[in-house]
C-alpha positions in Angstrom: 0.9 33.4 -89.3 -1.5 31.2 -87.5 0.8 28.2 -87.8 3.7 30.4 -86.6 1.9 31.5 -83.4 0.6 28.0 -82.6 4.1 26.4 -82.6 5.5 25.8 -79.1 8.7 27.5 -78.2 11.5 25.3 -76.9 12.0 25.6 -73.2 15.0 27.7 -72.1 17.9 25.9 -70.6 17.3 27.5 -67.2 13.6 26.3 -67.3 14.4 22.7 -68.0 14.3 20.1 -65.0 17.4 18.2 -64.5 17.1 14.4 -65.2 18.0 13.5 -61.6 15.4 15.8 -60.1 12.7 14.3 -62.4 13.6 10.8 -61.3 13.5 11.8 -57.7 10.0 13.2 -58.2 8.8 10.0 -59.9 10.1 7.9 -57.0 8.3 10.2 -54.5 5.0 9.8 -56.4 5.4 6.0 -56.5 6.3 5.9 -52.8 3.2 7.9 -51.9 1.0 5.7 -54.0 2.5 2.6 -52.4 1.7 4.0 -49.0 -1.9 4.6 -50.0 -2.2 1.1 -51.5 -0.6 -0.5 -48.4 -2.9 1.5 -46.1 -5.9 0.3 -48.0 -4.7 -3.3 -47.8 -4.2 -3.0 -44.0 -7.6 -1.3 -43.5 -9.3 -4.0 -45.6 -7.5 -6.7 -43.6 -8.6 -5.2 -40.3 -12.2 -4.9 -41.5 -12.2 -8.4 -42.8 -10.9 -9.7 -39.5 -14.2 -8.8 -37.6 -17.8 -9.8 -38.5 -19.0 -6.3 -38.9 -16.0 -5.5 -41.1 -16.5 -8.5 -43.2 -20.1 -7.6 -43.7 -19.1 -4.0 -44.7 -16.5 -5.2 -47.2 -19.0 -7.7 -48.7 -21.7 -5.1 -48.9 -19.4 -2.6 -50.7 -18.4 -5.2 -53.2 -22.0 -6.2 -53.7 -23.1 -2.7 -54.3 -20.3 -2.1 -56.8 -21.3 -5.2 -58.8 -24.9 -4.1 -58.7 -24.0 -0.6 -59.9 -21.9 -2.0 -62.7 -24.7 -4.2 -63.9 -27.2 -1.4 -63.8 -24.9 0.8 -65.8 -25.0 -1.6 -68.7 -28.6 -2.6 -68.3 -28.0 -6.1 -66.9 -30.3 -7.6 -64.2 -28.9 -8.7 -60.8 -28.8 -12.5 -60.6 -31.3 -13.9 -58.1 -28.7 -15.8 -56.3 -26.8 -12.6 -55.5 -30.0 -10.9 -54.2 -30.6 -13.9 -51.9 -27.0 -13.9 -50.7 -27.2 -10.2 -49.9 -30.4 -10.7 -47.9 -29.0 -13.6 -46.0 -25.8 -11.7 -45.2 -27.7 -8.5 -44.1 -30.2 -10.6 -42.0 -27.4 -12.6 -40.3 -25.5 -9.4 -39.5 -28.6 -7.7 -38.1 -29.3 -10.7 -35.8 -25.7 -10.7 -34.6 -25.9 -7.0 -33.8 -29.2 -7.3 -32.0 -28.0 -10.3 -30.0 -24.9 -8.3 -28.8 -26.9 -5.2 -27.8 -29.6 -7.3 -26.1 -27.1 -9.2 -24.1 -25.6 -6.0 -22.9 -28.9 -4.4 -22.1 -30.6 -7.3 -20.3 -28.7 -7.0 -17.0 -29.9 -3.4 -16.7 -33.6 -4.3 -16.9 -35.7 -4.5 -13.8 -35.7 -7.9 -12.1 -39.4 -8.5 -12.8 -38.9 -7.9 -16.5 -35.9 -10.3 -16.5 -38.1 -12.9 -14.7 -40.9 -12.5 -17.3 -38.4 -12.9 -20.2 -36.9 -16.0 -18.7 -40.4 -17.5 -18.2 -41.2 -16.8 -21.8 -37.9 -18.1 -23.1 -37.1 -14.6 -24.4 -33.9 -13.9 -22.4 -30.5 -13.6 -24.2 -29.7 -17.3 -23.6 -33.0 -18.8 -24.8 -34.7 -16.1 -26.9 -35.2 -16.7 -30.6 -33.7 -13.8 -32.7 -34.8 -14.3 -36.3 -35.6 -12.1 -39.3 -39.2 -11.2 -40.2 -41.4 -8.3 -41.2 -39.6 -8.1 -44.5 -36.2 -6.8 -43.1 -36.5 -6.6 -39.3 -35.0 -8.6 -36.5 -37.6 -10.0 -34.1 -37.3 -11.4 -30.6 -39.6 -14.4 -30.2 -40.1 -16.6 -27.2 -38.6 -20.1 -27.7 -41.4 -21.6 -25.6 -43.9 -20.8 -28.4 -41.7 -20.6 -31.5 -38.9 -22.6 -33.0 -36.3 -22.0 -35.8 -37.0 -22.9 -39.4 -34.0 -22.8 -41.7 -35.8 -24.1 -44.7 -37.1 -20.6 -45.7 -39.6 -19.6 -43.1 -37.0 -18.4 -40.6 -39.2 -19.4 -37.7 -42.6 -21.1 -37.0 -45.0 -21.9 -34.2 -44.3 -25.0 -32.1 -46.8 -27.8 -32.4 -49.3 -28.7 -29.6 -48.6 -25.6 -27.6 -51.0 -23.5 -25.6 -50.1 -19.8 -25.1 -51.6 -16.4 -24.4 -50.7 -12.8 -25.2 -49.1 -10.3 -22.7 -49.2 -6.6 -23.7 -47.8 -3.4 -22.3 -44.2 -4.7 -21.8 -41.5 -3.2 -24.0 -38.3 -2.7 -22.1 -35.6 -0.4 -23.3 -32.8 -2.2 -25.0 -34.7 -5.2 -26.2 -35.2 -5.9 -30.0 -38.7 -5.8 -31.4 -40.4 -8.2 -28.9 -43.5 -10.3 -29.1 -44.7 -11.7 -25.8 -47.0 -14.5 -26.5 -46.1 -16.8 -23.6 -47.0 -20.2 -22.1 -50.5 -20.2 -20.6 -49.8 -21.7 -17.2 -51.2 -21.0 -13.7 -48.0 -19.2 -12.5 -48.2 -16.5 -15.2 -50.1 -14.1 -13.0 -47.4 -14.3 -10.3 -44.6 -14.0 -12.9 -46.2 -10.7 -14.2 -46.1 -9.0 -10.8 -44.1 -5.8 -11.0 -43.7 -5.9 -14.8 -46.8 -3.7 -15.7 -47.7 -6.5 -18.2 -51.4 -7.2 -18.9 -52.8 -10.6 -19.9 -55.2 -10.4 -22.8 -57.6 -13.0 -21.5 -59.4 -13.4 -24.8 -56.2 -14.4 -26.7 -55.6 -18.0 -25.7 -53.9 -19.7 -28.7 -53.4 -23.4 -29.3 -51.5 -25.1 -32.2 -52.2 -28.5 -33.7 -49.8 -31.3 -34.5 -48.7 -29.5 -37.7 -47.5 -26.5 -35.8 -50.3 -24.3 -37.1 -53.1 -22.5 -35.3 -56.5 -24.0 -35.7 -58.1 -27.5 -35.5 -56.3 -30.6 -36.5 -56.0 -30.7 -40.4 -58.1 -33.1 -42.3 -56.5 -34.0 -45.7 -59.5 -36.2 -46.5 -62.0 -33.3 -46.2 -64.1 -32.7 -49.4 -63.0 -29.1 -49.5 -59.5 -28.0 -48.5 -57.7 -24.7 -48.5 -54.5 -23.1 -47.3 -54.4 -19.5 -45.9 -51.0 -17.7 -46.2 -50.4 -14.6 -44.1 -48.9 -12.9 -41.1 -50.2 -11.8 -37.7 -53.6 -10.8 -39.3 -54.2 -14.4 -40.2 -52.6 -15.9 -37.1 -55.1 -13.8 -35.2 -53.3 -11.4 -32.9 -55.0 -11.0 -29.5 -58.1 -13.1 -30.4 -59.0 -16.7 -29.5 -58.9 -19.8 -31.7 -62.5 -19.7 -32.7 -62.3 -16.1 -34.2 -59.2 -16.1 -36.4 -60.0 -15.1 -40.0 -59.2 -18.6 -41.4 -61.5 -20.3 -38.9 -64.3 -17.9 -39.7 -63.7 -18.6 -43.4 -63.9 -22.4 -42.7 -67.3 -21.9 -41.0 -68.6 -19.7 -43.8 -67.6 -22.2 -46.5 -69.2 -25.1 -44.6 -72.4 -23.2 -44.3 -72.5 -22.3 -48.0 -71.0 -25.4 -49.6 -72.9 -27.8 -47.3 -69.8 -30.1 -47.0 -66.8 -30.7 -44.8 -64.1 -28.0 -45.0 -60.5 -28.1 -43.6 -58.3 -25.0 -43.8 -54.7 -24.8 -42.9 -53.9 -21.5 -41.2 -50.2 -20.9 -41.9 -50.4 -17.3 -40.8 -47.6 -16.3 -38.4 -46.7 -13.0 -37.0 -43.9 -11.2 -38.9 -44.2 -13.3 -42.0 -43.8 -11.7 -45.5 -44.2 -13.0 -49.1 -40.9 -14.9 -49.0 -42.2 -16.8 -45.9 -45.6 -17.3 -47.5 -43.9 -19.0 -50.4 -41.9 -21.4 -48.2 -45.0 -22.1 -46.1 -46.9 -23.0 -49.3 -44.1 -25.3 -50.4 -44.0 -27.0 -47.0 -47.7 -27.9 -46.9 -49.2 -27.9 -50.5 -48.2 -31.4 -51.4 -48.9 -32.8 -48.0 -52.4 -31.3 -47.7 -53.4 -31.1 -51.4 -55.7 -28.1 -51.2 -58.1 -27.0 -53.9 -57.5 -23.3 -53.2 -55.0 -20.9 -51.6 -55.8 -17.5 -50.0 -52.9 -15.2 -49.6 -53.4 -12.3 -47.2 -50.9 -9.5 -47.7 -50.2 -6.4 -45.6 -48.3 -3.1 -46.1 -45.2 -4.2 -44.1 -44.8 -7.1 -46.5 -43.1 -4.6 -48.8 -41.2 -2.3 -46.3 -42.2 0.1 -43.5 -45.9 0.7 -43.2 -45.5 4.5 -43.6 -43.1 4.1 -46.4 -45.4 1.8 -48.3 -48.3 4.1 -47.7 -46.2 6.8 -49.6 -45.4 4.5 -52.5 -41.9 3.5 -51.3 -40.7 0.1 -50.3 -39.2 -2.8 -52.2 -42.0 -3.6 -54.6 -39.6 -5.5 -56.9 -38.8 -8.0 -54.2 -42.5 -8.4 -53.4 -43.3 -8.9 -57.0 -40.8 -11.7 -57.3 -42.2 -13.7 -54.4 -45.8 -13.2 -55.4 -44.8 -14.4 -58.8 -43.2 -17.5 -57.3 -46.4 -18.3 -55.3 -48.5 -17.8 -58.4 -46.3 -20.3 -60.2 -46.6 -22.9 -57.5 -50.4 -22.6 -57.7 -50.4 -22.8 -61.5 -48.2 -25.9 -61.5 -50.6 -27.7 -59.1 -53.9 -26.4 -60.5 -54.8 -24.5 -57.4 -57.1 -21.5 -57.2 -55.2 -18.5 -55.8 -56.9 -15.5 -54.3 -54.8 -12.5 -53.1 -56.4 -10.3 -50.4 -54.8 -7.2 -48.9 -55.7 -6.5 -45.3 -57.2 -3.0 -44.9 -55.5 -0.6 -42.5 -57.6 0.5 -39.5 -56.7 4.1 -40.4 -58.6 3.7 -43.6 -61.9 3.1 -41.8 -62.6 6.6 -40.3 -60.1 8.9 -42.0 -58.7 9.5 -45.5 -58.2 6.2 -47.3 -55.0 7.1 -49.3 -55.3 3.7 -51.1 -53.4 4.7 -54.3 -50.2 3.0 -53.0 -51.6 0.5 -50.5 -53.4 -1.6 -51.4 -53.5 0.0 -54.9 -50.0 -1.1 -55.9 -50.7 -4.7 -55.0 -53.0 -5.1 -58.0 -50.3 -3.5 -60.2 -47.6 -6.1 -59.3 -49.8 -9.2 -59.6 -49.6 -11.0 -62.9 -53.0 -12.6 -62.9 -56.7 -12.1 -63.6 -58.8 -9.5 -61.9 -61.0 -12.2 -60.2 -57.9 -13.5 -58.4 -57.5 -10.3 -56.5 -59.9 -9.1 -53.8 -59.8 -5.7 -52.0 -62.2 -6.1 -49.0 -62.0 -2.4 -48.0 -65.5 -1.6 -49.1 -66.9 -4.4 -47.1 -65.0 -3.2 -44.0 -66.1 0.3 -44.4 -69.8 -0.7 -44.8 -69.7 -2.8 -41.7 -67.8 -0.2 -39.8 -70.5 2.4 -40.5 -73.2 0.0 -39.5 -71.5 -0.9 -36.2 -71.0 2.8 -35.4 -74.6 3.5 -36.0 -75.6 0.5 -33.8 -73.4 1.9 -31.1 -74.9 5.4 -31.4 -78.4 4.0 -31.1 -77.4 2.1 -28.0 -75.8 5.2 -26.5 -72.3 3.6 -26.7 -70.4 4.9 -29.7 -67.2 2.9 -30.2 -63.8 4.5 -30.0 -62.1 3.9 -33.3 -63.2 1.1 -35.6 -64.9 -1.9 -33.8 -63.4 -4.1 -36.6 -60.0 -3.7 -35.1 -58.5 -4.2 -31.6 -58.6 -0.5 -30.9 -59.9 -1.1 -27.4 -56.4 -2.4 -26.4 -54.5 0.0 -28.8 -53.9 -2.6 -31.5 -54.5 -2.4 -35.2 -55.2 -6.1 -36.0 -58.6 -7.5 -36.8 -61.1 -7.9 -33.9 -63.4 -10.9 -34.0 -65.9 -8.7 -35.8 -63.2 -7.7 -38.4 -62.3 -11.4 -38.9 -65.9 -12.2 -39.7 -66.1 -9.4 -42.3 -62.9 -10.6 -43.9 -64.2 -14.2 -44.0 -67.5 -13.2 -45.5 -65.9 -11.1 -48.3 -63.3 -13.8 -49.1 -65.9 -16.6 -48.8 -68.2 -15.0 -51.3 -65.5 -14.7 -53.9 -64.2 -18.3 -53.2 -67.7 -19.7 -53.7 -67.9 -18.0 -57.1 -64.5 -19.2 -58.1 -65.1 -22.7 -57.0 -68.4 -22.8 -58.9 -66.7 -21.5 -62.0 -63.9 -24.1 -61.7 -66.5 -26.9 -61.4 -68.4 -25.6 -64.4 -65.2 -25.5 -66.5 -64.7 -29.2 -65.6 -68.2 -30.3 -66.6 -68.5 -31.6 -70.2 -70.4 -29.2 -72.4 -73.7 -30.5 -73.8 
């Protein structure tokens, strides 16, 4: 009985579809499919005909390949990652340039005058990638392109000074460190811009901030980093690397030369190419790499544990490999946030995750936060006793609304780093001595 009820009954003659009708339906389905395919081809052709469309098509194809590899557990080849970054950065620069060119004529005439003086107008401004994945507008009077990995760098033998309080609507993320010339005060009239008189910066013949390098010095080091190491809004004598040079000279009782390769907006990828550029030319004994939260994504994102930590891990690993292959001491030092001085620290993700992604010994990693907090408390107490309690942390440029190290903060950084370096150098010397 079960077999009887499971058998299909033949269709009645009046329910059967005539052969001609069925062929007609098949033709209609094929015609509709052809229209869809032709439409997709036309749309793809239109998209591929314009830069933004080509970028979109390439991005979709790239994401599809990436998803397919993830689905079967295969890693994405490094060359594809680099190609994607290059494509995204180039498109972001093109978009920023177009918007900036449209917005510039609408800016007030004094702002336009200042931007032309700085070399930051649409015709002369340097639009390059930095800060991990952002597009920066840099003055071409102070910076120059670098297509060998760093994206941009400081011009050699250049004197400049910072101007703050200028951020016109419609411009990309803008940094106004401009030529320090007598006419600057007149150029600033009507802009609202303020000269930071303590921020005069000069570069040496190598295109780096600091004194002329001495490859023959008994002790030599390279400092990798971003605006914290370049020394934002502070003078040449108070950058963290220059404070470190003085500390080591006092404790090692010998001549010390340090290359300050720090440059605003740099991230681990640019640190790596900076090290490649100067390591063999300068032949240092040690490398100090300063990292900051926005090396791995947006500052707030990184503070919540987000960001591209895999990308950061890759470049930190490349830097470690360069140092190992040349027998160089490497010390990684995260820069503390100014918000971690007087409020909740929230250090589990930053700088906590930095130590997690480093493949090295504990002694090659230094978190100077405790040194900063101790000095911060001491300076606040000193201010209280003098009846002049500081607003915010005196270790940062809070007086001008900036979160970079003040000269006092640079000194604390140099002392913490210097103490560790002295120990590491002594240990390295001991390892080279023959045992009795």
